[in-house]
C-alpha positions, 0 to 999 in steps of 0.5 A: 705076218701079212700086215707089215704095211697096210700103206696105200692098200687102205685108200681103197676104203676111202671110197667105200667100195671095198668088200666089208671083210677088207674094211674089217681088217684095219679096225680089228687090227687095231682093236686087237693089237691095242688090247694086247699091247695095253693088258698083255704087254703093259705098254702105253697104248697112245705110244703103241698106237703111234708107233706100232698101228697108225704108220700101217694104217695109211689114209684110213688112220684119219678115219679110225678112232679108239678107246680103251676102257681099263675097267672092263679091259677092252678096246673098242675101235670104230672105221668112220663110224660104220665098222665097229671093233671090240677086243677083250682081254681074256686073262691068260688067253690073252686078247681077241676081237669078239665077233657076233655069236662068239662073245663067250670068255675062256677064262673062269677066274682064278679057279681056272687058272692052275698053270704050273709055276716057271722053273728056275726063271732067273737061271739065265740072269739075276733081276737086274738088267745085265750090262754088256760084258765089255765096250765091244758088245755095248757098241754092238747094242748102241747101233741095234738101237740106233735111229737114222735122223731120216728115217725109216724108224727102227723102234728096237725095243729089247736086245738080249744077248745069251752066251754060254747060257747066261745074259752077257749083255742086254738093253731096253727101250723106255717104257720096256724091262726084262719083264715086258711081254712083247709081240713076237709075230712069226717067231710064234710059229717056231714055238709052235714047231716046239709044241709039235716036238713035244707031241712027237716025243710023247708018241701022240703025233707023227709028222709023216702020217696024213694031218688029222683035219676033219674037212679032209676026211672024205676018201676022195678029197686030195687034201687027206694026204697032207701030212704035219710035216708038209704044213710045218715046212710050208709045202701043203699045197693049200690055196690060201694067201701069203704071209711074206709079200706086202703092198697094195694087195695086202689088205686083200689077201686071205691070210690077213683077213683070216688073221684079223676078220674071222672068228675061227680061223682054222675052219677058214684054213681048213675049207681052203682048196689045193692050189698045188700038188702037196710037196710041190710048191712052198708058199709061205702061209699062215694057214698052215700054222693055224690047222698045226695049232687046231691039230695040237689043240685037239690032240692036247685035250680038245679044247682052250683050257686043256690045250693052255694048260698043256702048253704051260705045263710042258713047255712054258714052265720047264723053260722058265717063262715068267712072262708069256701069253699065247692068244687064242681065237674064238674058236678056242684054237691057240693062235700058233701063227703070230700071236705070241707075247713074251719078254725078250729073255723068254725068247731068249730062254726059248732059243736056248732050248734049241741051242741045247739040243731040245734039252731044258736047263734042269736036264729035262728033254722037251724035244725028241732027239733029233728034232733040233736039226730037223727044224733047222734042215733046209726045205728044198723047195725053199732054197731060192731067196728063202731058205726055210727049214721046218718053222725056222729060217735057216743058214743050213743047206745050199740056199741062196738066202743062206749064202747071202746071210753067211756072206753078211756074217751069220755062221753056216750052222745058225738058224732063227725065228724071224717075226715081222718088223725085225723080231729075231731069236738067233741061234748060233750052236758054233758060238754057243750063242742066242741073240734076241732083238724085238721091236717094230721096224720100218726098215727094209726087209724086217731090218735085216741089215741092222741084224746082220751087223748085230750078229757080226759084232756080237761074235767079235765082242764074245769072250775069247774063251767062248770062241770056237 
């Protein structure tokens, strides 16, 4: 996710010298995220703006205004009266910014909403909030929610601890419940991994064959050889922006502009040229995953409606998801990059799928045998400061990052979905454990020091019968 901090970069907008696309990013970001928080997450928009949007806007925040239209279910934002943005809630397709010529809605009303009901949605916990199993776990959750008197703020919104298939402790911030969908940011990429695995299991996709991207189909196109596996592992070589580093240049990064200022994100990514030979460079870019998302849509029926029903039928319902919405861009491509909203318990159910080697609690195999190990296997080119697998971050393999995280308390077999500002779904097979932590932290490195402590203290608090 590239918008961890707009910060000082937005100061360039005050001179009105920045390109129009750059000026569009903060205003579209504001309208989209406020729309999603209000109409998908059911959160208080003023609080969300003050906590999750305003701190990122820097000086440009003084020039930005917004209004919530609950009757129309839309949010309108303006930047200095010059740049306007309108984001609308499109039912089960979530929110998106309406661009000129792209105002059509995908949702056709109740007749179009035939998503299957969740299977055994309460299997991991009862309807009430589950108190921590013991004082040590309660103290671990206290630490996860603790705020420094001097800042920066952590804004932890939810923590769920799932042990041996059941929630043994959870905590929520005021205004958040077990039913509240929260943004997962780049944890969404790990869900895209699962959807690709479902296509592989059904024989509809080969990860090692060239990806079917129409713009790359010419025999002489050097991108034609790029495989789905290379996209998933971030080694495609395509010359998009980057989605890790932040700072002054963030607004000017192609990834950020694609995510918040383009109606057809996959078209932008597909037209990016190579910056490196496929398989020769690791570069974390959302362009890889929006192309995988288009591939998913095309394989699952070719349009927004059919792909949404596929996702609900093949993944969300079997896992018992109750409160999950994957948003779409205006071209009808699911935003399998950073735009899944789901409750903390739903994120825990997702982690449980990988803890159980791709088998749902019903016994239904969703992912191919070996897919979980494939996902957690280190991508060698990321072995320096990152430690990336295939849509997950991993402690497996001999990476500098893994050694550091293991020294801080992560078990060597663990792997995790990570999203910007401290979103984590951590899968620890050796302890039969999933830890979910959600919020919008401004602490360094996506609140990783606090998460390391949460992992250490949670493992120490497990009932002795559950320890390896």
